N, C-alpha and C positions, 0 to 999 in steps of 0.2 A: 504494500500500500504506500502511495506517495504522500508525504506529509505536506509539502508545499510545492506548488507548480506555477506560481504567478510572479510577475515582475516586481511586485511590491514586497517580496521577501527575498533577502540575500543571505548568503552563507559566508561567514568569516572564519578563516583558518589561522590560528596563532597558538603555537605551543611555546616551548622554551621556558624562561623563568617567570616567576610570579609578577614582577614589575612590568614585564613586557605585555602581559595580558591585561593588567590594570590600565596601562596606557591606551589600550584599544577602546576603552569605554567612552572616552571623550569624543573620539572620532566616530564611533557608532552613534552617539547622541547627535552629533552634528549632521550625519547622514540621515538619521531618522527624521529629523526636523526638516531638512532640506528636500528630501525625496519622498517623504511620507511613507516610509517603509519599515518593516520589522526584520529581525535577524535571528538566525541560528548561529551559534558560535561553537567551533570545534577546538577543544583545548585539552590539556592534561587534567586529570581528576584533581590533582593537588591545587590547581589554580581556579577551578570552577566556582568555589564559594564566592569569590568577589563579583561574580556575574549574577548571583541570585537577587531576586526582587527588582531587577532592572526592567522597567516597563517596555523598553525597546527590544528586549531579547526574549523571544518566545520559546526557545529551546536551547539547551546546552548539550552537546555531545561530548561526554567526558571520557577521555582515553586513558586506559591503564597500560602498564608496561607490556602486558600480554597482547594488547592491540597493536603495538608498534614494532613488533618483530617484522623482518623483511616480508615473508610470505603472508603473515597475519595481516599486515598493513595493506598489501595489495588486495586481499580479499575484503577487508573492512572498507577500503576506499571505494571499491566497486559497489558495495552495499549502500554507502552514503550517496554516491553519485546517482544511483538508481532512485533512491528515495527522494532526492531533491532535484530531479530532472526538470529543466526549464528555469531554475533559479540561477542567479548570478553567483559565482564563487569569487570571493575577494581574498586573495592570498597575501596575508600580512606576515608571512614567515619566509617564503622563498628559499626552501631547502629541498633536498631530494624527496622527502615525504610529501611536501605540498605539491611538488611537480608530478609525483605519481598520481595524486588525487586529481590534479588538473588534467592529466592525460586521460583519465577515465570519466571526466566530467561531461555531462550532457547539457551544456548550456554555456553562457558567456563566462570567461575567466578574466579577472583583472588582477594586477599584481603591482606592489609598490616598489619603489627604487630603494634598494637596501644599501647602496653605496659601499658594497663589500670591498671592491678593489681600492677605492679611495681611502677607506679606513685602514686597510692593511698597508697601503703605501705611506700614509701619514705615520703609522706606528713605526715604520722603518726609517723614514726620512725626517720626521718632525717639520715638514715643509710648512712655512707660514701661509702659502697660498692654499694648500690643502686644508689647513686649520680653519682658514676663513670660509672656504667652501662648505666644509662639514658643519661648522658652527652656525651657518645661516639657517639651517633647517633642523628643528628638533625632531625626534623620532615620531611624535604625533603628526607633525606636518608631512614627514615622509610617508607615514601610513596613509594620510589623506590623499597623497599623490596617486594612489591606486585608482581613484575616481575623479580627482579634481585637476584641471589644468591650471586654474588660479588657486594657489595654495592658501588656505585660511591662515589667519594669525594664530599664534600659539594660544592666545587668550580665548579663542573660540573652540579649543580642543582640550580643555582641562578635563582630566579623568574624573569620574564620579562613581562612587559606590552608594547604592541605595540601602540604607539600614532600616530595619523594622523597629516598631515601637518596643517590642520585647527585647531586642538587642540593646537598644538605648537604655532600657530599664535596668538591664544587667550591669551596664557601665555605671549608671547612677548609684546602684547599690554598692558596687565596689568602691566608688569614690567616697561614699558616706561611711562605709565600714572602716576604711583606712584613713579617714579624716584628711583627704587630699585637698579639699577646698576647690576653688574655682580657677586658680592660677598655677596649677602644677604643670610641670613639663615632663615629657616622656623621653627616655634614653634608650637607644638601641645599640649596645656595644658589640654586637655580633656581626659576622660576615660569613657568607658561603665559602669564600676563599680567604685563608688567613691573612694574606698580604693586603687585603682591602680593609682590614680592621685597624682602627685607631688604637695605639698602644694602651694596654691596660693601666699603666701608671698615669697616663694622661686622663683617662676616665676617673681615676681615683682623685686626682688633683682637682678636676672639674667638680666632682661631687662635693668635695670639701668646701669649695668656693660657694656652691649652691647652699650648703648647710649654713655656712657663715652668714650668707645673705638672707637666710630665712625663706628660701625658695624650695618648695616641696617638689619631689620628683618620684618617678616610678620607672622601673626597667621593664621593657617589653621584648618580645622575640622568642625564638626557640633555639636551643643549643644544648648539646650533650654536656658541655662544660659550663656550668652555671657561674656567671660573674656575680660574686658576692662581696661587695664593698662593706667594710665595717662602719656602717652608718645607719641613720634612722629612716631611710627611704623605704619604698615599697617595691618588692621584687616579684614580678609576675612571670618570670622566665618559664616558658613551656607550660604555663598553667591555663592559658586562654585559647579558645578556638579562634580561628582566623577572623571571623566577623566580630567576635567579642573584642579582639584587639582593635579593630577598626572603630568600634563604638567608643572604646577608651580614648583612642587618638582623637576622635571628634571632640571630646571634652578637654583635651590637653591644650595648653597655651602654645606649646611648641613641641616639635620632635627634633632631637639631636641624634644624628646617625652618620654612618658612612654611606657609600654608594650601595644601596640595598633595596630589597623589596618593600619594607616598611616605609622607606622614603616616598614611594609612589602611593602606598596606602594612605599615608597622611595627607598627601596632596589631594587625593580623591575624596576625602571627607572635609576638606577646607581648612586644614591645620597647617600653619607655616612650618617650614623645615629649614634647619641648618645642616647641610650635608658636607662631609669632608671627603674629597676625592684624592686618591693616591695613585695607584698603578693605572687606573682608568682615567678618562678625561671627559669634560663637557663636550668635546668635539664628537664623541660617539653619539650624542643626542639624548642620552638617557639621564636627564637631570630635571629636578623640580623647577617649574617655571611659573609658579604663582607670583602675585605682586609683592609678597613679603618673604619669598623664599631666598635663601642665601647658600651659595656654593663656595666653599673654601678650598683652595688649591695652592700647592707650592710651585714656584717657577723653577723647574729643574730641567736640564737638557735631556735627562733620561726618561722623562715623562712625555706621553704615556708609554708604558712598557707592556701593556696587556690589553686585549680586547674585552676580556671578561673578568680579569682579576687574578688569573693564575700566572703570577709573574716570577715566582722563585727569586725574590729580590735579594741581591747581594749587598745592598746598602742598609740592611736592617730597617727597612721602611722609613728611610730618612724623609721622603716626601710627605709622609703622614706625621712623623715626629716634628717636622717643621711647623705644623699647625698646632700651636700651643694651647693649653687650657685657658690661658689668658685671652688669646684671640677669640676662642669660642665663647667664653664668659662675657666678653665685651659685646659680642653680637647678640647674646641672650638678653642682656640688659637693654640694648637698643630696641629689640623687637617687643620687649615687655613694657616699655615706657608708655 
């Protein structure tokens, strides 16, 4: 049975990391309003919760590891293509898997410009010309290029997560139980790749400064090695579901983080972000772009050294160590005034 066969329904394909999927939501909202259409999104099961309750997304196809093996994916792609015959496929991943799906698709296929060659050339050369070219378009704008000749402004493509009243109530209960008040900030000291993490001693120094200033804080995120500063803050490491974390972020005054998925979660619930970039770069396009968001970077000849953060740094993360707790604390005070 075919689920959707009309031109007012489109299918978006985006796997990869959580933040990549979050960033599709602003583009989907822009297209929904411009073209009066609805969407099915194909993504990994781990990322699908951020798409729940979205009025523009009628269905989410959640893929597990078993779906993504070579032969399994060829079969799964054929099933999806048959079910959505006549709908437009929008490829926001542009990898072998999405190309396999496109090859089996029975309808129009649109694809975004990933700038893969330019990113790799910039990583090798640090060319100022390439830096300028890459920095001109944020990833959300590159996504939009799949359908748009005239690329929308970043402000028109801000990601959005639609929380439920129950999820907000959970966050309010946590805030009341832990006496966090209205002006607490959230800290995310973790990273998928260790070289993307701000050094632990810097986090400890920052937390001491927050305590001295009477600014309440909480730690969010998931990690096997729980960061446990000897202080009076509230640590929710690995205790909250993904959407509960989003609800807590919505109530935070700020999020302090590295280049991470929660950086995009925070932006998608309207909370300003202070993000510290080390081996990766703003030039990759995956940075928070809200009116009060701040990205801190070191000016070093060896940056960026990685597309995703797997840098095997030989300089002991000097690029991140150069971003001092004093720098971050000053930005916190600026944004909380």
